[in-house]
C-alpha positions in Angstrom: -16.3 42.1 -10.0 -13.3 43.3 -8.0 -14.8 42.3 -4.9 -15.5 38.7 -6.2 -11.9 38.5 -7.2 -10.7 39.5 -3.9 -13.1 36.7 -2.3 -11.7 34.1 -4.8 -8.2 35.0 -3.9 -9.0 34.6 -0.3 -10.4 31.1 -1.0 -7.1 30.3 -3.1 -5.2 31.5 0.1 -7.1 28.9 2.3 -6.0 26.3 -0.1 -2.4 27.6 -0.1 -2.4 27.5 3.7 -3.5 23.9 3.6 -0.9 23.2 1.2 1.9 24.7 3.4 0.4 22.3 6.3 0.3 19.3 3.9 3.9 20.0 2.9 4.9 19.6 6.5 2.7 16.5 6.8 4.7 15.0 4.0 8.1 15.8 5.5 6.9 13.9 8.8 5.5 11.1 6.6 8.6 10.6 4.6 10.7 10.1 7.9 8.1 7.7 9.4 8.1 5.8 6.2 11.9 5.3 6.6 11.4 4.3 10.3 8.6 1.8 9.2 10.7 0.4 6.3 13.6 -0.2 8.7 11.5 -1.8 11.3 9.6 -4.1 8.9 12.9 -5.2 7.4 14.3 -5.9 10.9 11.2 -7.8 11.7 11.5 -9.9 8.4 15.1 -10.4 9.1 14.5 -11.6 12.7 11.9 -14.0 11.3 14.3 -15.4 8.7 16.9 -15.7 11.5 14.5 -17.9 13.4 13.8 -20.1 10.5 16.2 -23.0 11.3 13.7 -25.8 10.6 16.0 -27.4 7.8 19.3 -27.0 10.0 18.8 -30.1 12.1 17.9 -32.2 9.0 21.2 -31.1 7.3 23.2 -31.5 10.3 21.9 -35.1 10.3 22.5 -35.5 6.8 26.2 -34.3 7.2 26.7 -36.8 10.3 25.4 -39.7 8.2 27.5 -38.8 5.2 30.8 -38.6 7.5 29.8 -41.9 9.0 29.4 -43.4 5.5 32.6 -42.1 4.4 34.4 -43.3 7.5 32.8 -46.7 7.0 34.1 -46.8 3.4 37.4 -45.9 4.5 37.6 -48.7 7.1 36.2 -51.3 4.6 38.6 -50.1 2.0 41.6 -50.4 4.5 40.4 -53.9 5.4 40.1 -54.7 1.7 43.6 -53.4 1.1 45.1 -55.2 4.2 43.5 -58.7 2.8 45.0 -57.9 -0.7 48.3 -56.9 0.8 48.2 -60.2 2.9 47.4 -62.2 0.0 50.5 -60.9 -1.9 52.7 -61.2 1.1 51.4 -64.9 1.5 52.2 -65.5 -2.1 55.8 -64.1 -1.6 56.3 -66.4 1.4 54.5 -69.5 -0.3 56.9 -69.1 -3.3 60.0 -68.6 -1.1 59.2 -71.6 1.0 58.4 -73.7 -2.0 61.8 -72.8 -3.7 63.6 -73.5 -0.2 61.9 -77.0 -0.2 62.7 -77.6 -3.7 66.3 -76.8 -3.1 66.5 -79.8 -0.6 64.8 -82.3 -2.8 67.5 -84.8 -2.3 67.9 -84.1 1.5 64.4 -85.2 2.8 62.4 -82.2 1.4 58.7 -82.2 2.3 56.8 -82.9 -0.9 53.4 -82.0 0.6 54.6 -78.8 1.8 56.1 -77.9 -1.7 52.7 -78.7 -3.1 50.9 -76.6 -0.5 53.2 -73.7 -1.1 52.9 -73.8 -5.0 48.9 -74.0 -4.6 48.9 -71.0 -2.2 51.3 -69.1 -4.5 48.8 -69.7 -7.4 45.6 -69.1 -5.3 46.7 -66.1 -3.3 47.5 -63.6 -6.3 44.3 -64.6 -7.9 42.3 -64.1 -4.7 43.9 -60.7 -4.1 43.4 -59.5 -7.5 39.7 -60.6 -7.3 39.2 -58.8 -3.9 41.0 -55.7 -5.4 39.3 -55.4 -8.7 35.6 -57.0 -8.2 33.4 -54.1 -7.9 30.4 -55.7 -6.1 32.6 -56.6 -3.1 32.3 -54.0 -0.1 33.1 -51.2 0.1 30.9 -49.9 -2.8 32.4 -46.9 -4.7 28.9 -45.7 -5.3 28.3 -45.4 -1.5 31.4 -43.1 -1.4 30.2 -41.0 -4.2 26.6 -40.6 -2.8 28.1 -39.7 0.8 30.5 -37.3 -0.7 27.8 -35.5 -2.5 25.5 -35.5 0.6 28.4 -34.2 2.7 28.9 -31.3 0.2 25.2 -30.7 -0.3 24.4 -30.5 3.6 27.7 -28.5 4.3 27.0 -26.0 1.6 23.5 -25.5 3.0 24.6 -25.0 6.6 27.4 -22.7 5.6 25.1 -20.7 3.3 22.6 -20.5 6.2 25.5 -19.4 8.5 26.6 -16.7 6.0 23.0 -15.5 5.7 22.6 -15.3 9.4 25.9 -13.4 9.7 24.7 -11.1 6.9 21.2 -10.6 8.3 22.5 -9.9 11.8 24.9 -7.3 10.3 22.1 -5.8 8.3 19.9 -5.6 11.4 22.6 -3.7 13.2 22.9 -1.4 10.3 19.1 -0.9 10.1 18.7 -0.3 13.9 21.3 2.4 13.5 19.4 3.8 10.5 16.1 3.6 12.6 17.6 5.5 15.5 18.9 8.2 13.2 15.5 8.5 11.5 13.8 8.7 15.0 16.0 11.4 16.0 15.4 13.1 12.7 11.6 12.8 13.2 12.0 14.2 16.6 13.9 17.2 15.4 11.5 17.9 12.6 8.5 17.5 14.9 9.9 20.4 16.9 9.8 22.5 13.8 6.7 21.2 11.8 4.2 21.0 14.8 4.5 24.6 15.9 4.7 25.8 12.3 1.6 23.8 11.5 -0.4 25.2 14.5 0.8 28.7 13.7 -0.5 28.2 10.0 -3.8 26.7 11.0 -4.6 29.2 13.7 -3.7 32.0 11.1 -6.4 30.3 8.7 -8.9 30.1 11.4 -8.5 33.8 12.7 -8.3 35.5 9.4 -10.4 33.5 6.9 -13.4 32.2 8.8 -15.3 35.3 7.6 -15.3 33.6 4.2 -15.9 30.0 4.9 -16.1 28.1 8.4 -13.4 25.8 9.4 -15.7 22.8 8.6 -15.8 23.9 5.0 -12.1 24.2 4.4 -12.2 20.7 3.0 -14.6 21.8 0.4 -12.8 25.0 -0.8 -12.1 23.5 -4.3 -16.0 22.6 -4.7 -16.8 26.1 -3.6 -14.1 27.8 -6.1 -15.4 25.5 -8.8 -19.1 26.4 -8.4 -18.2 30.2 -8.2 -15.7 30.3 -11.1 -18.0 28.2 -13.3 -21.1 30.2 -12.7 -23.0 27.4 -10.9 -23.1 29.7 -7.7 -23.4 33.4 -7.5 -21.4 33.8 -4.5 -19.7 32.0 -1.6 -23.0 31.7 0.3 -24.8 30.1 -2.8 -21.7 27.6 -3.2 -21.9 26.7 0.4 -25.7 26.0 0.3 -24.9 23.7 -2.8 -22.2 22.0 -0.8 -24.3 21.5 2.3 -26.9 19.8 0.1 -24.4 17.5 -1.1 -23.3 16.7 2.6 -27.0 16.2 3.6 -27.5 13.7 0.8 -24.1 11.9 1.6 -22.8 12.4 -1.9 -19.9 15.0 -1.3 -17.2 12.4 -2.0 -19.0 11.3 -5.1 -19.2 14.7 -6.4 -15.4 15.3 -5.9 -14.7 12.0 -7.7 -17.3 12.6 -10.5 -16.3 16.2 -11.2 -12.5 15.9 -10.3 -11.5 17.0 -13.9 -13.9 19.9 -14.1 -13.0 21.0 -10.5 -9.3 21.0 -11.4 -9.8 22.7 -14.6 -11.7 25.6 -12.7 -9.0 25.8 -10.1 -6.3 26.0 -12.6 -8.2 28.4 -15.1 -9.1 30.6 -12.1 -5.7 30.8 -10.9 -4.4 31.8 -14.4 -7.1 34.4 -14.9 -7.0 35.9 -11.5 -3.2 35.5 -10.7 -2.6 39.0 -9.8 -5.4 38.9 -7.2 -4.4 35.6 -5.9 -0.8 36.7 -5.6 -1.9 39.6 -3.5 -4.0 37.0 -1.4 -0.9 35.0 -0.9 1.1 38.1 0.1 -1.7 38.7 2.6 -1.4 35.2 4.0 2.3 35.6 4.3 1.8 38.9 6.3 -0.7 37.2 8.5 1.6 34.2 9.1 4.4 36.4 10.2 2.2 38.4 12.6 0.7 35.2 14.0 4.3 33.8 14.5 5.5 37.1 16.2 2.4 37.2 18.4 3.2 33.7 19.7 6.9 34.4 20.0 6.0 37.5 22.1 3.8 35.4 24.3 6.5 32.9 25.0 9.1 35.5 26.1 12.0 33.1 26.1 13.5 32.0 22.9 15.2 28.7 22.8 17.1 26.9 20.0 14.0 24.8 19.0 12.0 28.1 18.5 14.9 29.6 16.6 14.4 26.6 14.2 10.7 27.3 14.0 11.4 30.8 13.2 13.6 29.8 10.5 10.9 27.3 9.3 8.4 30.0 9.4 10.6 32.4 7.3 11.1 29.6 4.7 7.3 29.1 4.2 5.8 32.4 5.1 6.9 34.4 2.0 4.6 34.9 -0.7 6.6 33.1 -3.2 7.1 30.2 -0.7 3.2 30.0 -0.3 2.8 30.0 -3.9 5.4 27.1 -4.2 3.5 25.1 -1.7 0.3 25.7 -3.5 1.9 24.6 -6.8 3.5 21.5 -5.2 0.0 20.4 -4.1 -2.0 21.3 -7.2 -2.5 17.4 -7.9 -4.2 17.2 -4.5 -7.8 18.4 -4.0 -8.8 20.2 -0.7 -10.4 17.1 0.7 -7.1 15.3 0.7 -5.3 18.5 2.0 -7.7 19.0 4.7 -7.2 15.1 5.5 -3.5 15.7 5.8 -4.1 18.7 8.0 -6.3 16.9 10.3 -3.8 13.9 10.8 -0.9 16.2 11.6 -3.1 18.2 14.0 -4.2 15.2 15.7 -0.6 14.2 16.0 0.2 17.6 17.5 -2.6 17.3 20.0 -1.4 13.8 21.2 2.0 15.3 21.7 0.7 18.3 23.7 
């Protein structure tokens, strides 16, 4: 029974090691998401900055409205001049008539008096008609319409200009944030990639006598089969897992039995916590040894490796490993292995 618990604790340690790696993958993913979010917003803003289809139309509206207002002003000025002319003409007509009438006995021109009286009667009426008759040009409705058009077009153009200015300023801010995130990513990679390699190499060198690398992704199912009694030992659990792989039904099994698998994992952890904690302590020791060996092989220790050492110290204690395991309890081993594969692929690309 003791031997079985030791084996189970080692299987839990494999999952814990994958959890440590997955945590590093999450750190990188979070920074990449910040970069991608900034990049997407920059591209969206650039697209919006290029959206000027309505600007020429509204510029044309503005020009037509200004032209309409100017035309109204000219017509109004002409109308006012005509009215003023009528009243000036009335004044001079009355003055001339009075002058002629004062000379009635001295050969005054009766026809002129008659014309002046007629003009003094007609011109005020004409002036008032021109001033007050609404249908004569310029039409006040045209002025109202053009003022509304001018305001609408100007507001649209000004709003667009403000938005362009705001988008331009926002893009400068986003570009700065993106550069900061890229620098942060580069610094995190210097820590995470060596840490991931050390952790994964530790799993390969110390735990493949239990299950092979290709079965790390199925460690949850192996634990479940052993704990639930469906398998007598690791070999039996691996045979059942291999059968699922041959029949291309492994993912279906993980989905179909997700609740049962998680129940076995959590129950097993609670029942064998002392053994599992000793397994985590063993993984902690192996991680530190692996790191020390790699540091010794490198010889020179630069600032980047100092940060890696700090990173290893932060994740290599038994408590930190348990914390990593707990933080990823909601993820199954398939998902953890996928995170591991992604970050290892990224590490190989950078090598």
